[in-house]
Backbone of each chain as nested JSON, in Angstrom:
{
  "chains": [
    {"id": "A", "residues": [
      {"number": 1, "name": "UNK", "atoms": {"N": [-24.472, -19.609, -55.062], "CA": [-25.843, -19.586, -54.591], "C": [-26.283, -18.146, -54.337]}},
      {"number": 2, "name": "UNK", "atoms": {"N": [-27.507, -17.828, -54.731], "CA": [-28.001, -16.467, -54.531], "C": [-28.95, -16.416, -53.343]}},
      {"number": 3, "name": "UNK", "atoms": {"N": [-28.913, -15.323, -52.643], "CA": [-29.82, -15.15, -51.511], "C": [-30.252, -13.703, -51.444]}},
      {"number": 4, "name": "UNK", "atoms": {"N": [-31.419, -13.509, -50.877], "CA": [-31.9, -12.138, -50.653], "C": [-32.146, -11.945, -49.163]}},
      {"number": 5, "name": "UNK", "atoms": {"N": [-31.511, -10.925, -48.608], "CA": [-31.694, -10.58, -47.205], "C": [-32.513, -9.298, -47.146]}},
      {"number": 6, "name": "UNK", "atoms": {"N": [-33.606, -9.324, -46.408], "CA": [-34.454, -8.138, -46.278], "C": [-34.396, -7.64, -44.844]}},
      {"number": 7, "name": "UNK", "atoms": {"N": [-34.086, -6.38, -44.683], "CA": [-33.969, -5.778, -43.354], "C": [-35.03, -4.695, -43.235]}},
      {"number": 8, "name": "UNK", "atoms": {"N": [-35.907, -4.837, -42.25], "CA": [-36.994, -3.861, -42.074], "C": [-37.004, -3.354, -40.636]}},
      {"number": 9, "name": "UNK", "atoms": {"N": [-37.543, -2.17, -40.452], "CA": [-37.667, -1.629, -39.099], "C": [-38.666, -2.443, -38.289]}},
      {"number": 10, "name": "UNK", "atoms": {"N": [-38.378, -2.63, -37.0], "CA": [-39.328, -3.317, -36.129], "C": [-40.579, -2.473, -35.96]}},
      {"number": 11, "name": "UNK", "atoms": {"N": [-41.694, -3.155, -35.675], "CA": [-42.923, -2.434, -35.362], "C": [-42.687, -1.522, -34.173]}},
      {"number": 12, "name": "UNK", "atoms": {"N": [-43.222, -0.324, -34.24], "CA": [-43.097, 0.593, -33.121], "C": [-41.932, 1.549, -33.264]}},
      {"number": 13, "name": "UNK", "atoms": {"N": [-40.978, 1.213, -34.149], "CA": [-39.862, 2.128, -34.384], "C": [-40.328, 3.178, -35.389]}},
      {"number": 14, "name": "UNK", "atoms": {"N": [-40.127, 4.444, -35.045], "CA": [-40.562, 5.523, -35.932], "C": [-39.793, 5.48, -37.24]}},
      {"number": 15, "name": "UNK", "atoms": {"N": [-40.472, 5.829, -38.342], "CA": [-39.824, 5.835, -39.654], "C": [-40.097, 7.173, -40.353]}},
      {"number": 16, "name": "UNK", "atoms": {"N": [-39.32, 8.204, -40.013], "CA": [-39.562, 9.527, -40.604], "C": [-39.402, 9.522, -42.123]}},
      {"number": 17, "name": "UNK", "atoms": {"N": [-38.517, 8.669, -42.625], "CA": [-38.319, 8.579, -44.08], "C": [-39.601, 8.082, -44.753]}},
      {"number": 18, "name": "UNK", "atoms": {"N": [-40.229, 7.064, -44.142], "CA": [-41.491, 6.547, -44.662], "C": [-42.577, 7.614, -44.64]}},
      {"number": 19, "name": "UNK", "atoms": {"N": [-42.631, 8.367, -43.531], "CA": [-43.619, 9.447, -43.413], "C": [-43.4, 10.487, -44.508]}},
      {"number": 20, "name": "UNK", "atoms": {"N": [-42.14, 10.809, -44.797], "CA": [-41.83, 11.782, -45.845], "C": [-42.301, 11.274, -47.2]}},
      {"number": 21, "name": "UNK", "atoms": {"N": [-42.161, 9.96, -47.424], "CA": [-42.599, 9.377, -48.694], "C": [-44.122, 9.482, -48.826]}},
      {"number": 22, "name": "UNK", "atoms": {"N": [-44.849, 9.204, -47.728], "CA": [-46.313, 9.36, -47.765], "C": [-46.674, 10.793, -48.144]}},
      {"number": 23, "name": "UNK", "atoms": {"N": [-45.974, 11.759, -47.549], "CA": [-46.221, 13.161, -47.863], "C": [-45.95, 13.475, -49.322]}},
      {"number": 24, "name": "UNK", "atoms": {"N": [-44.816, 12.972, -49.824], "CA": [-44.44, 13.239, -51.214], "C": [-45.437, 12.594, -52.175]}},
      {"number": 25, "name": "UNK", "atoms": {"N": [-45.876, 11.378, -51.852], "CA": [-46.868, 10.707, -52.707], "C": [-48.179, 11.49, -52.705]}},
      {"number": 26, "name": "UNK", "atoms": {"N": [-48.557, 11.999, -51.529], "CA": [-49.771, 12.804, -51.432], "C": [-49.689, 14.035, -52.325]}},
      {"number": 27, "name": "UNK", "atoms": {"N": [-48.531, 14.69, -52.327], "CA": [-48.424, 15.912, -53.139], "C": [-48.314, 15.579, -54.627]}},
      {"number": 28, "name": "UNK", "atoms": {"N": [-48.028, 14.318, -54.96], "CA": [-48.062, 13.89, -56.365], "C": [-49.465, 13.454, -56.788]}},
      {"number": 29, "name": "UNK", "atoms": {"N": [-50.413, 13.462, -55.839], "CA": [-51.793, 13.132, -56.163], "C": [-52.197, 11.702, -55.817]}},
      {"number": 30, "name": "UNK", "atoms": {"N": [-51.298, 10.942, -55.17], "CA": [-51.664, 9.584, -54.751], "C": [-52.33, 9.676, -53.385]}},
      {"number": 31, "name": "UNK", "atoms": {"N": [-53.615, 9.32, -53.314], "CA": [-54.268, 9.336, -52.007], "C": [-54.62, 7.914, -51.572]}},
      {"number": 32, "name": "UNK", "atoms": {"N": [-55.145, 7.8, -50.373], "CA": [-55.507, 6.486, -49.85], "C": [-54.316, 5.652, -49.437]}},
      {"number": 33, "name": "UNK", "atoms": {"N": [-53.22, 6.317, -49.072], "CA": [-52.039, 5.575, -48.621], "C": [-51.96, 5.642, -47.103]}},
      {"number": 34, "name": "UNK", "atoms": {"N": [-52.098, 4.491, -46.474], "CA": [-52.101, 4.444, -45.019], "C": [-50.736, 4.714, -44.444]}},
      {"number": 35, "name": "UNK", "atoms": {"N": [-49.76, 3.979, -44.897], "CA": [-48.411, 4.177, -44.388], "C": [-47.385, 3.597, -45.352]}},
      {"number": 36, "name": "UNK", "atoms": {"N": [-46.166, 4.089, -45.225], "CA": [-45.034, 3.525, -45.963], "C": [-43.912, 3.325, -44.956]}},
      {"number": 37, "name": "UNK", "atoms": {"N": [-43.294, 2.166, -44.992], "CA": [-42.113, 1.954, -44.146], "C": [-40.983, 1.472, -45.053]}},
      {"number": 38, "name": "UNK", "atoms": {"N": [-39.837, 2.132, -44.92], "CA": [-38.73, 1.784, -45.815], "C": [-37.748, 0.822, -45.147]}},
      {"number": 39, "name": "UNK", "atoms": {"N": [-37.275, -0.132, -45.924], "CA": [-36.262, -1.055, -45.446], "C": [-35.177, -1.228, -46.496]}},
      {"number": 40, "name": "UNK", "atoms": {"N": [-34.305, -2.192, -46.24], "CA": [-33.185, -2.44, -47.154], "C": [-33.223, -3.87, -47.631]}},
      {"number": 41, "name": "UNK", "atoms": {"N": [-32.665, -4.075, -48.812], "CA": [-32.572, -5.431, -49.327], "C": [-31.146, -5.648, -49.822]}},
      {"number": 42, "name": "UNK", "atoms": {"N": [-30.591, -6.826, -49.523], "CA": [-29.244, -7.15, -49.961], "C": [-29.309, -8.419, -50.807]}},
      {"number": 43, "name": "UNK", "atoms": {"N": [-28.861, -8.323, -52.058], "CA": [-28.771, -9.521, -52.895], "C": [-27.337, -10.03, -52.807]}},
      {"number": 44, "name": "UNK", "atoms": {"N": [-27.198, -11.192, -52.187], "CA": [-25.869, -11.729, -51.885], "C": [-25.603, -12.942, -52.753]}},
      {"number": 45, "name": "UNK", "atoms": {"N": [-24.411, -13.018, -53.309], "CA": [-24.012, -14.207, -54.046], "C": [-22.933, -14.92, -53.254]}},
      {"number": 46, "name": "UNK", "atoms": {"N": [-23.213, -16.183, -52.919], "CA": [-22.289, -16.958, -52.085], "C": [-21.695, -18.106, -52.882]}},
      {"number": 47, "name": "UNK", "atoms": {"N": [-20.436, -18.438, -52.596], "CA": [-19.841, -19.635, -53.188], "C": [-20.436, -20.867, -52.512]}},
      {"number": 48, "name": "UNK", "atoms": {"N": [-20.336, -22.033, -53.203], "CA": [-20.781, -23.291, -52.609], "C": [-22.259, -23.524, -52.82]}},
      {"number": 49, "name": "UNK", "atoms": {"N": [-22.727, -24.711, -52.403], "CA": [-24.127, -25.053, -52.621], "C": [-24.77, -25.678, -51.379]}},
      {"number": 50, "name": "UNK", "atoms": {"N": [-24.165, -25.44, -50.206], "CA": [-24.698, -25.975, -48.957], "C": [-25.743, -25.008, -48.417]}},
      {"number": 51, "name": "UNK", "atoms": {"N": [-27.019, -25.36, -48.617], "CA": [-28.111, -24.433, -48.282], "C": [-28.169, -24.108, -46.789]}},
      {"number": 52, "name": "UNK", "atoms": {"N": [-28.07, -25.158, -45.963], "CA": [-28.168, -24.933, -44.518], "C": [-27.001, -24.079, -44.036]}},
      {"number": 53, "name": "UNK", "atoms": {"N": [-25.807, -24.391, -44.541], "CA": [-24.622, -23.623, -44.164], "C": [-24.752, -22.17, -44.584]}},
      {"number": 54, "name": "UNK", "atoms": {"N": [-25.265, -21.965, -45.804], "CA": [-25.411, -20.604, -46.318], "C": [-26.388, -19.812, -45.454]}},
      {"number": 55, "name": "UNK", "atoms": {"N": [-27.469, -20.474, -45.048], "CA": [-28.463, -19.761, -44.246], "C": [-27.874, -19.34, -42.896]}},
      {"number": 56, "name": "UNK", "atoms": {"N": [-27.125, -20.256, -42.281], "CA": [-26.486, -19.927, -40.998], "C": [-25.537, -18.748, -41.163]}},
      {"number": 57, "name": "UNK", "atoms": {"N": [-24.763, -18.8, -42.259], "CA": [-23.771, -17.754, -42.521], "C": [-24.463, -16.395, -42.737]}},
      {"number": 58, "name": "UNK", "atoms": {"N": [-25.552, -16.424, -43.506], "CA": [-26.267, -15.178, -43.791], "C": [-26.869, -14.586, -42.515]}},
      {"number": 59, "name": "UNK", "atoms": {"N": [-27.376, -15.471, -41.64], "CA": [-27.935, -14.969, -40.38], "C": [-26.846, -14.331, -39.523]}},
      {"number": 60, "name": "UNK", "atoms": {"N": [-25.667, -14.949, -39.513], "CA": [-24.555, -14.369, -38.759], "C": [-24.158, -13.013, -39.333]}},
      {"number": 61, "name": "UNK", "atoms": {"N": [-24.166, -12.903, -40.678], "CA": [-23.858, -11.617, -41.317], "C": [-24.849, -10.541, -40.893]}},
      {"number": 62, "name": "UNK", "atoms": {"N": [-26.139, -10.925, -40.829], "CA": [-27.173, -9.977, -40.418], "C": [-26.922, -9.508, -38.993]}},
      {"number": 63, "name": "UNK", "atoms": {"N": [-26.647, -10.466, -38.104], "CA": [-26.447, -10.13, -36.694], "C": [-25.26, -9.186, -36.518]}},
      {"number": 64, "name": "UNK", "atoms": {"N": [-24.202, -9.424, -37.319], "CA": [-22.956, -8.692, -37.1], "C": [-22.836, -7.418, -37.921]}},
      {"number": 65, "name": "UNK", "atoms": {"N": [-23.472, -7.368, -39.097], "CA": [-23.227, -6.213, -39.952], "C": [-24.479, -5.644, -40.635]}},
      {"number": 66, "name": "UNK", "atoms": {"N": [-25.278, -6.534, -41.243], "CA": [-26.303, -6.022, -42.162], "C": [-27.491, -5.37, -41.457]}},
      {"number": 67, "name": "UNK", "atoms": {"N": [-27.804, -5.863, -40.265], "CA": [-28.965, -5.313, -39.555], "C": [-28.551, -4.782, -38.189]}},
      {"number": 68, "name": "UNK", "atoms": {"N": [-29.234, -3.751, -37.748], "CA": [-29.106, -3.284, -36.368], "C": [-30.245, -3.943, -35.604]}},
      {"number": 69, "name": "UNK", "atoms": {"N": [-29.931, -5.029, -34.9], "CA": [-31.001, -5.872, -34.335], "C": [-31.735, -5.21, -33.173]}},
      {"number": 70, "name": "UNK", "atoms": {"N": [-31.258, -4.05, -32.726], "CA": [-31.997, -3.322, -31.692], "C": [-33.291, -2.76, -32.29]}},
      {"number": 71, "name": "UNK", "atoms": {"N": [-33.198, -2.259, -33.512], "CA": [-34.37, -1.611, -34.118], "C": [-34.837, -2.279, -35.412]}},
      {"number": 72, "name": "UNK", "atoms": {"N": [-34.097, -3.274, -35.897], "CA": [-34.454, -3.868, -37.182], "C": [-34.648, -5.385, -37.103]}},
      {"number": 73, "name": "UNK", "atoms": {"N": [-35.565, -5.872, -37.915], "CA": [-35.74, -7.311, -38.126], "C": [-35.102, -7.676, -39.456]}},
      {"number": 74, "name": "UNK", "atoms": {"N": [-34.705, -8.942, -39.599], "CA": [-34.184, -9.36, -40.901], "C": [-34.8, -10.689, -41.294]}},
      {"number": 75, "name": "UNK", "atoms": {"N": [-34.86, -10.936, -42.61], "CA": [-35.269, -12.258, -43.076], "C": [-34.346, -12.664, -44.208]}},
      {"number": 76, "name": "UNK", "atoms": {"N": [-34.051, -13.956, -44.253], "CA": [-33.115, -14.508, -45.223], "C": [-33.884, -15.45, -46.135]}},
      {"number": 77, "name": "UNK", "atoms": {"N": [-33.677, -15.314, -47.427], "CA": [-34.397, -16.152, -48.404], "C": [-33.385, -16.646, -49.433]}},
      {"number": 78, "name": "UNK", "atoms": {"N": [-33.239, -17.952, -49.542], "CA": [-32.342, -18.511, -50.563], "C": [-33.099, -18.616, -51.874]}},
      {"number": 79, "name": "UNK", "atoms": {"N": [-32.469, -18.171, -52.958], "CA": [-33.172, -18.144, -54.255], "C": [-32.756, -19.331, -55.13]}}
    ]},
    {"id": "B", "residues": [
      {"number": 1, "name": "UNK", "atoms": {"N": [-54.945, -2.825, -47.724], "CA": [-54.174, -3.84, -48.43], "C": [-52.689, -3.536, -48.278]}},
      {"number": 2, "name": "UNK", "atoms": {"N": [-51.92, -4.593, -48.055], "CA": [-50.485, -4.396, -47.891], "C": [-49.75, -4.79, -49.167]}},
      {"number": 3, "name": "UNK", "atoms": {"N": [-48.672, -4.089, -49.441], "CA": [-47.866, -4.421, -50.608], "C": [-46.413, -4.178, -50.283]}},
      {"number": 4, "name": "UNK", "atoms": {"N": [-45.555, -4.899, -50.973], "CA": [-44.114, -4.688, -50.825], "C": [-43.534, -4.328, -52.185]}},
      {"number": 5, "name": "UNK", "atoms": {"N": [-42.865, -3.185, -52.229], "CA": [-42.199, -2.742, -53.447], "C": [-40.694, -2.91, -53.239]}},
      {"number": 6, "name": "UNK", "atoms": {"N": [-40.049, -3.611, -54.153], "CA": [-38.603, -3.81, -54.044], "C": [-37.919, -3.084, -55.191]}},
      {"number": 7, "name": "UNK", "atoms": {"N": [-36.952, -2.249, -54.862], "CA": [-36.224, -1.474, -55.863], "C": [-34.76, -1.902, -55.83]}},
      {"number": 8, "name": "UNK", "atoms": {"N": [-34.266, -2.381, -56.963], "CA": [-32.868, -2.843, -57.018], "C": [-32.15, -2.167, -58.177]}},
      {"number": 9, "name": "UNK", "atoms": {"N": [-30.847, -2.101, -58.074], "CA": [-30.052, -1.53, -59.162], "C": [-30.105, -2.438, -60.376]}},
      {"number": 10, "name": "UNK", "atoms": {"N": [-30.138, -1.844, -61.575], "CA": [-30.096, -2.647, -62.793], "C": [-28.739, -3.327, -62.924]}},
      {"number": 11, "name": "UNK", "atoms": {"N": [-28.717, -4.445, -63.629], "CA": [-27.452, -5.1, -63.926], "C": [-26.543, -4.13, -64.67]}},
      {"number": 12, "name": "UNK", "atoms": {"N": [-25.282, -4.132, -64.295], "CA": [-24.331, -3.283, -65.001], "C": [-24.114, -1.951, -64.324]}},
      {"number": 13, "name": "UNK", "atoms": {"N": [-25.045, -1.562, -63.436], "CA": [-24.854, -0.321, -62.69], "C": [-23.931, -0.613, -61.507]}},
      {"number": 14, "name": "UNK", "atoms": {"N": [-22.879, 0.169, -61.378], "CA": [-21.926, -0.046, -60.286], "C": [-22.585, 0.158, -58.93]}},
      {"number": 15, "name": "UNK", "atoms": {"N": [-22.188, -0.645, -57.943], "CA": [-22.756, -0.538, -56.607], "C": [-21.625, -0.463, -55.576]}},
      {"number": 16, "name": "UNK", "atoms": {"N": [-21.065, 0.742, -55.388], "CA": [-19.941, 0.882, -54.46], "C": [-20.317, 0.498, -53.03]}},
      {"number": 17, "name": "UNK", "atoms": {"N": [-21.573, 0.738, -52.66], "CA": [-22.041, 0.385, -51.313], "C": [-21.974, -1.132, -51.111]}},
      {"number": 18, "name": "UNK", "atoms": {"N": [-22.429, -1.862, -52.145], "CA": [-22.348, -3.32, -52.089], "C": [-20.911, -3.804, -51.987]}},
      {"number": 19, "name": "UNK", "atoms": {"N": [-20.033, -3.175, -52.745], "CA": [-18.615, -3.544, -52.705], "C": [-18.035, -3.3, -51.312]}},
      {"number": 20, "name": "UNK", "atoms": {"N": [-18.437, -2.196, -50.695], "CA": [-17.973, -1.881, -49.338], "C": [-18.447, -2.94, -48.348]}},
      {"number": 21, "name": "UNK", "atoms": {"N": [-19.677, -3.42, -48.552], "CA": [-20.222, -4.45, -47.657], "C": [-19.425, -5.749, -47.804]}},
      {"number": 22, "name": "UNK", "atoms": {"N": [-19.079, -6.113, -49.062], "CA": [-18.254, -7.319, -49.27], "C": [-16.935, -7.17, -48.518]}},
      {"number": 23, "name": "UNK", "atoms": {"N": [-16.318, -5.98, -48.609], "CA": [-15.051, -5.732, -47.908], "C": [-15.209, -5.854, -46.403]}},
      {"number": 24, "name": "UNK", "atoms": {"N": [-16.304, -5.265, -45.88], "CA": [-16.537, -5.292, -44.433], "C": [-16.802, -6.715, -43.948]}},
      {"number": 25, "name": "UNK", "atoms": {"N": [-17.562, -7.484, -44.748], "CA": [-17.831, -8.887, -44.377], "C": [-16.523, -9.679, -44.377]}},
      {"number": 26, "name": "UNK", "atoms": {"N": [-15.665, -9.411, -45.374], "CA": [-14.364, -10.084, -45.439], "C": [-13.54, -9.809, -44.201]}},
      {"number": 27, "name": "UNK", "atoms": {"N": [-13.539, -8.56, -43.741], "CA": [-12.719, -8.24, -42.573], "C": [-13.343, -8.771, -41.285]}},
      {"number": 28, "name": "UNK", "atoms": {"N": [-14.626, -9.157, -41.333], "CA": [-15.26, -9.826, -40.182], "C": [-15.045, -11.335, -40.227]}},
      {"number": 29, "name": "UNK", "atoms": {"N": [-14.396, -11.834, -41.278], "CA": [-14.09, -13.259, -41.358], "C": [-15.035, -14.06, -42.244]}},
      {"number": 30, "name": "UNK", "atoms": {"N": [-15.976, -13.381, -42.91], "CA": [-16.872, -14.093, -43.819], "C": [-16.199, -14.176, -45.183]}},
      {"number": 31, "name": "UNK", "atoms": {"N": [-15.869, -15.393, -45.611], "CA": [-15.274, -15.519, -46.944], "C": [-16.241, -16.243, -47.883]}},
      {"number": 32, "name": "UNK", "atoms": {"N": [-15.86, -16.353, -49.148], "CA": [-16.704, -17.019, -50.123], "C": [-17.912, -16.191, -50.543]}},
      {"number": 33, "name": "UNK", "atoms": {"N": [-17.779, -14.881, -50.451], "CA": [-18.896, -14.024, -50.883], "C": [-18.566, -13.427, -52.241]}},
      {"number": 34, "name": "UNK", "atoms": {"N": [-19.355, -13.791, -53.241], "CA": [-19.093, -13.331, -54.596], "C": [-19.41, -11.86, -54.772]}},
      {"number": 35, "name": "UNK", "atoms": {"N": [-20.604, -11.48, -54.387], "CA": [-20.981, -10.073, -54.525], "C": [-22.16, -9.765, -53.62]}},
      {"number": 36, "name": "UNK", "atoms": {"N": [-22.307, -8.489, -53.324], "CA": [-23.484, -7.996, -52.602], "C": [-23.988, -6.79, -53.374]}},
      {"number": 37, "name": "UNK", "atoms": {"N": [-25.279, -6.73, -53.596], "CA": [-25.87, -5.529, -54.202], "C": [-27.012, -5.069, -53.312]}},
      {"number": 38, "name": "UNK", "atoms": {"N": [-26.973, -3.778, -52.986], "CA": [-27.98, -3.277, -52.055], "C": [-29.139, -2.609, -52.778]}},
      {"number": 39, "name": "UNK", "atoms": {"N": [-30.335, -2.844, -52.288], "CA": [-31.52, -2.187, -52.829], "C": [-32.396, -1.686, -51.697]}},
      {"number": 40, "name": "UNK", "atoms": {"N": [-33.578, -1.258, -52.074], "CA": [-34.505, -0.701, -51.092], "C": [-35.819, -1.458, -51.13]}},
      {"number": 41, "name": "UNK", "atoms": {"N": [-36.495, -1.465, -50.009], "CA": [-37.802, -2.101, -49.967], "C": [-38.779, -1.134, -49.289]}},
      {"number": 42, "name": "UNK", "atoms": {"N": [-39.99, -1.054, -49.829], "CA": [-41.008, -0.171, -49.261], "C": [-42.225, -1.022, -48.929]}},
      {"number": 43, "name": "UNK", "atoms": {"N": [-42.619, -1.017, -47.662], "CA": [-43.845, -1.701, -47.257], "C": [-44.956, -0.658, -47.227]}},
      {"number": 44, "name": "UNK", "atoms": {"N": [-45.889, -0.8, -48.16], "CA": [-46.925, 0.215, -48.347], "C": [-48.265, -0.343, -47.894]}},
      {"number": 45, "name": "UNK", "atoms": {"N": [-49.008, 0.47, -47.166], "CA": [-50.366, 0.081, -46.791], "C": [-51.344, 0.976, -47.53]}},
      {"number": 46, "name": "UNK", "atoms": {"N": [-52.204, 0.35, -48.314], "CA": [-53.151, 1.099, -49.143], "C": [-54.57, 0.871, -48.669]}},
      {"number": 47, "name": "UNK", "atoms": {"N": [-55.409, 1.91, -48.809], "CA": [-56.842, 1.733, -48.532], "C": [-57.477, 0.951, -49.681]}},
      {"number": 48, "name": "UNK", "atoms": {"N": [-58.639, 0.344, -49.391], "CA": [-59.389, -0.347, -50.438], "C": [-58.92, -1.776, -50.636]}},
      {"number": 49, "name": "UNK", "atoms": {"N": [-59.639, -2.511, -51.517], "CA": [-59.293, -3.918, -51.712], "C": [-59.267, -4.301, -53.195]}},
      {"number": 50, "name": "UNK", "atoms": {"N": [-59.116, -3.304, -54.062], "CA": [-59.052, -3.563, -55.497], "C": [-57.613, -3.886, -55.898]}},
      {"number": 51, "name": "UNK", "atoms": {"N": [-57.338, -5.181, -56.092], "CA": [-55.952, -5.625, -56.318], "C": [-55.354, -5.041, -57.583]}},
      {"number": 52, "name": "UNK", "atoms": {"N": [-56.124, -5.113, -58.679], "CA": [-55.6, -4.628, -59.959], "C": [-55.332, -3.128, -59.887]}},
      {"number": 53, "name": "UNK", "atoms": {"N": [-56.282, -2.405, -59.291], "CA": [-56.118, -0.965, -59.143], "C": [-54.904, -0.622, -58.298]}},
      {"number": 54, "name": "UNK", "atoms": {"N": [-54.73, -1.388, -57.208], "CA": [-53.599, -1.138, -56.318], "C": [-52.281, -1.36, -57.044]}},
      {"number": 55, "name": "UNK", "atoms": {"N": [-52.219, -2.409, -57.852], "CA": [-50.973, -2.709, -58.563], "C": [-50.638, -1.586, -59.548]}},
      {"number": 56, "name": "UNK", "atoms": {"N": [-51.653, -1.124, -60.267], "CA": [-51.441, -0.015, -61.211], "C": [-50.926, 1.218, -60.482]}},
      {"number": 57, "name": "UNK", "atoms": {"N": [-51.565, 1.498, -59.337], "CA": [-51.207, 2.674, -58.548], "C": [-49.761, 2.563, -58.039]}},
      {"number": 58, "name": "UNK", "atoms": {"N": [-49.401, 1.365, -57.561], "CA": [-48.05, 1.162, -57.033], "C": [-46.999, 1.31, -58.131]}},
      {"number": 59, "name": "UNK", "atoms": {"N": [-47.311, 0.82, -59.319], "CA": [-46.366, 0.956, -60.435], "C": [-46.182, 2.426, -60.796]}},
      {"number": 60, "name": "UNK", "atoms": {"N": [-47.283, 3.177, -60.771], "CA": [-47.174, 4.614, -61.054], "C": [-46.324, 5.304, -59.991]}},
      {"number": 61, "name": "UNK", "atoms": {"N": [-46.493, 4.9, -58.726], "CA": [-45.672, 5.466, -57.642], "C": [-44.192, 5.194, -57.874]}},
      {"number": 62, "name": "UNK", "atoms": {"N": [-43.89, 3.969, -58.327], "CA": [-42.493, 3.608, -58.596], "C": [-41.928, 4.478, -59.704]}},
      {"number": 63, "name": "UNK", "atoms": {"N": [-42.699, 4.62, -60.787], "CA": [-42.224, 5.398, -61.935], "C": [-41.97, 6.848, -61.544]}},
      {"number": 64, "name": "UNK", "atoms": {"N": [-42.842, 7.378, -60.671], "CA": [-42.771, 8.811, -60.374], "C": [-41.909, 9.165, -59.179]}},
      {"number": 65, "name": "UNK", "atoms": {"N": [-41.797, 8.251, -58.209], "CA": [-41.091, 8.641, -56.984], "C": [-40.159, 7.579, -56.42]}},
      {"number": 66, "name": "UNK", "atoms": {"N": [-40.655, 6.346, -56.31], "CA": [-39.902, 5.385, -55.497], "C": [-38.641, 4.866, -56.171]}},
      {"number": 67, "name": "UNK", "atoms": {"N": [-38.655, 4.765, -57.495], "CA": [-37.48, 4.229, -58.2], "C": [-36.954, 5.253, -59.195]}},
      {"number": 68, "name": "UNK", "atoms": {"N": [-35.658, 5.244, -59.399], "CA": [-35.054, 6.007, -60.487], "C": [-34.901, 5.029, -61.648]}},
      {"number": 69, "name": "UNK", "atoms": {"N": [-35.853, 5.074, -62.574], "CA": [-35.928, 4.016, -63.591], "C": [-34.776, 4.048, -64.596]}},
      {"number": 70, "name": "UNK", "atoms": {"N": [-33.945, 5.069, -64.542], "CA": [-32.747, 5.071, -65.387], "C": [-31.766, 3.999, -64.921]}},
      {"number": 71, "name": "UNK", "atoms": {"N": [-31.633, 3.877, -63.601], "CA": [-30.636, 2.94, -63.066], "C": [-31.24, 1.843, -62.196]}},
      {"number": 72, "name": "UNK", "atoms": {"N": [-32.54, 1.904, -61.934], "CA": [-33.134, 0.931, -61.011], "C": [-34.318, 0.182, -61.621]}},
      {"number": 73, "name": "UNK", "atoms": {"N": [-34.45, -1.076, -61.222], "CA": [-35.635, -1.873, -61.54], "C": [-36.531, -1.906, -60.299]}},
      {"number": 74, "name": "UNK", "atoms": {"N": [-37.825, -2.142, -60.508], "CA": [-38.697, -2.298, -59.344], "C": [-39.618, -3.485, -59.543]}},
      {"number": 75, "name": "UNK", "atoms": {"N": [-40.056, -4.066, -58.431], "CA": [-41.078, -5.101, -58.522], "C": [-42.097, -4.848, -57.421]}},
      {"number": 76, "name": "UNK", "atoms": {"N": [-43.349, -5.145, -57.755], "CA": [-44.467, -4.89, -56.847], "C": [-45.078, -6.226, -56.476]}},
      {"number": 77, "name": "UNK", "atoms": {"N": [-45.314, -6.416, -55.193], "CA": [-45.885, -7.681, -54.724], "C": [-46.995, -7.361, -53.736]}},
      {"number": 78, "name": "UNK", "atoms": {"N": [-48.204, -7.815, -54.043], "CA": [-49.325, -7.609, -53.112], "C": [-49.323, -8.724, -52.076]}},
      {"number": 79, "name": "UNK", "atoms": {"N": [-49.459, -8.367, -50.794], "CA": [-49.355, -9.388, -49.742], "C": [-50.731, -9.822, -49.238]}}
    ]}
  ]
}
């Protein structure tokens, strides 16, 4: 089973990398960009076909390893 | 207008970071994980409301800055 886990910074957490990207896009001539915030995506392949079990497992992975839940939110999507 | 750009490694490109994550998950007790591949996600806020124009602009941003098109694929999604 395939799943996609998306980890993004929580609102209010500063994102200097995103700010740098806005700057770089501006110097490339792209204007009208309000903001950019960068996150991570993990494409996970799991054995088995138990959807509910897989979702629970993926959430546990996020809590323990994939996301820093102090500053990041995560979402799990089964494909 | 909000958009999400997802940048992932092309098939066949080695992902040592993903392999490290599989190893780390294994040592945390998560088994049955076939593979993990890590990518990036950019949440972009654009001025204006021209959807077609925004999509063209976002694709140009990917080609020029956000993705390394030699080894990465990108997808653009308007929210």
